[in-house]
N, C-alpha and C positions, 0 to 999 in steps of 0.2 A: 503494499500500498502506499510506503515510503516515496518509493522509485518513482509512483506514479504523479507524485505530488511537487516535483522539483521544478517542472516547467511552471506551475502556479507561484512558486515561491521566487523563483528568478523573475517573472513577470511583476511580482508584487514588490521585490527590492528596487527593480528599474522603476516603476512608476512610483514610489517612494522618493527616489532621488530625484526624479524629474520636479515632485511637486516641492520638495525643498530647495531645491536649486534658486528659485527667486529669495529666499530667506539667507540663503547664502551669500548671494551676490548683494544684497542689501547689508547684512552684517559686517560682511568683509570689506567692502568698500565703503562702509561707515567711517574706517579707522586709518584710512588712506588720506594722505595729502593731494590734492588737485593733480598734481604731476604723476605720482604713483597710480592714481585712478585711471588718468587717459592713454597710461603706458600699457598696463595690462589689468583688465577688470576681473580675470579669474585668479591673479595671482594673489597669495597673502601679503599683508602689509609687513611693510618690514618692521615697523614698530607699531603696538597700540596707542595710537595717538588719542587721548579723550579730550582734545581741544575741540573738535569737531561736536561734541556731545555737549559742551560746556557753552560753545555759542549758540547752538541750536537749540539748547534747553532754554538760555536768556532771550533769544529771539521770539521763541514761541511763547514766552510768558508762560510756561507750561503749568504752573501749581494753578494759576487763576484760570486759565483754559483748561483744565483736567477738572477742578472744581464746578465750572461751567456744566461740563458735560455731564458730571456726576449728579448734579441737581436737576438738570431738565431730563435725565433719562430716569433716575429712582422716580422722583414725584410723577412723571408721566406714567410710567409703567403702575406704579400703586394704585393712582388715579383710575387706569383703565381696569386695573383687576376689580378693584371696588364696584366701580359702576357697573362694568360689563358682566360681573357675577349676579348683581343685583337684578339686573335688568333681563338676564338669561332665565333665572329664577322665578321670576313674576310672569314671564312669557310660558314657561315650560308649566307651572301650574295654574296656568289660567288657559283654557282649551276653547276660548270661544273663536269667532272668525275674525274678530278686532285683532286680537293677539298675533293670530297665524299671518294677519295682513302685515302686521308691523315686523314680524320675525321676517319676512320674505322681504321686507324693504330694505332690511339691514343686510341679507344676503345678497340682494340685487345690488347693494352699494359697495360690495367688493368689486363689482365688475367696472367701478366706474375709475378712469385715471386720475391719477392726481393732475395730471398736466393740463387736462381739462377744465378744471376749477380753480386751478392757483390762483389765476389773475382775478376773477371776481373776488374770491376768498381775501387775498390780500388786500385788496381795495375795502371792501367791508371791514375788514380787522383794523386797517388803516383811519377810517373815519371814526372807529370806537375808540382809537387812541389803544390798541392792544396790540401793536407791533413791536412786543417786548416778550420776556421770558414766560410770564403769566399767559399771553396771548399763545405761544407755541406749544405750551403745556395743553391748552385747550383744543388745539389743532389736532395734536396728537391723539386726544381722546377720541376725537370724532371720526379719525382715519383708522385707527386701531380698534374701535367699537366692534365694527362689524364682524371682524374674523373672530374676536373673542368672544363675541356672544355667541356667535356660531359653535365654537368649541366646547364653551360651558353649557349650551342647550343641548348638544348632544348627550353629554356626560350626565346632564339632572333629568333626561328621560329616563335613564336606566336606574336612578335612584326610586325607590318604590314611594308613592304617596302618603302610604300608611305611615311612615315616620312623621311627618307633618300631623297627621290626625292624631297620632299618639301623643305627640308633643303638646298639641292643642287641649286634650283632654286634661293634660297635666296642669294646665294654667299657663302655658308659655304663648307670648304673641307671635306674629309673623316675623317681626324683626329678631328677637331670641331662636324662633326656629331656625333662621335662616343662618346666624351667626355662628351659633352654639352647637347645632346639629350638623346642618348640611354644609357651611361651608369648609369645615374639616374634612368633609368626605371629597371635597375636589382637590385636594392639595397636589394629585398626579398632573393634573389638567392646568393647576393655577402656576406650576411649575413649567409646564409648557409654554402657556400664554407668556410667561413672563421672559422666557428664554427668548421667543419669537420676537416680543416687541422690544427687548433688550437690545438684542441684535440690531433691530430695523433704526431704532432710533439713536443709539450710540454711533452708527455708522452714516446716518444721514446727513447728505450735505444740502441738498436742493431746499428744503423748507428753512433752515436756518437762514439759510442764504438770503432768502424773500423776507424773512421776519425779523432777524437781527441785525440791526444796522449800527449799533452803538458800540464804539470801541469800548473794549474790555469786558465783554458779554460773550466771545466768540466761543464755538463748541470746538473740540480737536479737529474734526474735518474741515470745518471752515477755516479755522487758523492754518492748517496744512494747506490749503488751497492759495490763500495767500502767501504762505512761506515758500511753496515751489514755485509760484510766481515770481517772488523777489531772487530764489535763489537756482534758477533754472540752468546758469551756467557755472553754479558751484554744487555739482551732484552730491560730492563728499558732505556737504552740509546738509542739503536735502535729504539724502539717505540717512543719517544722526538723527534728524528730526523726525523722520518716519520711523525708525527702530524706536525711539524715545514713545511714539504715540502710539504703538500697537503691545507696548511692555504692559500697560493697564489692563487691557484685553486677555492677555496671555496669564497673569497672575489671578484675575477674576475667574478664568476659566480652571485654573490649577485648584484653587479654594473649593469651587463648585461643581467641580465634574461629576462627584458622586451623589449629588442632588440632580443634576441634570440628566445622568444616566438612567438614576432609579426614576424619576418623574416620566421621561419619555418612554420608557420601558411599562412601566405601569398602566401609562395611559394608551399605549398601544396594546396592553392585554385586555384591558376594558373595552 
């Protein structure tokens, strides 16, 4: 059996090397001087020069930019989880035609591309003076709620309504039933919803570029766009900045990988 697997193992190693090659080029060249980089991009640097990272860290204003991204991402994901789970619970427990129609509207909204509504959306929010962090969080709720409600709704349909009835008999109100009984049972799908929205919001460039126009409030993708525009001829600095930008994502995944795998696998089983 082992002999028959070696072609698959070789193919896997080759694909792994291909997948890791951009990371190799990014990290290796981020330590080089401008001259070393243009001489040979594949060669290892003569020495590990951290001056590129220090300059990129300073120019990116990384601490403030990182905190902006964390604030917008964390608050947006929490708001999406809270409102989407409650909306899905209300729609799943109410079997009327109106609730079915509202759920259909949420599902249909997933088919609407952002590019088709971005100009009127920004115009309206501009008139309301909400082109700021609060406004972009509200927008993320609007764009992220459809998929999240769809995922929560499918899971809630598998939870028997008898649990609600038993809790009602014990004296619990609708709010207590949801947060103390139903919501803890939604942990696998909540993890999935959190992962999907975190990846999307953290890496989003287009919406922040339209909404955030105040200096000092840029997210990492937006700041990286300006940084690359400024250092297009100094790729050693640009690559150092890019490496700094992806480090938080790698660290977050390292600490959350157990919950991520558990949440996805449990959600798949259910």
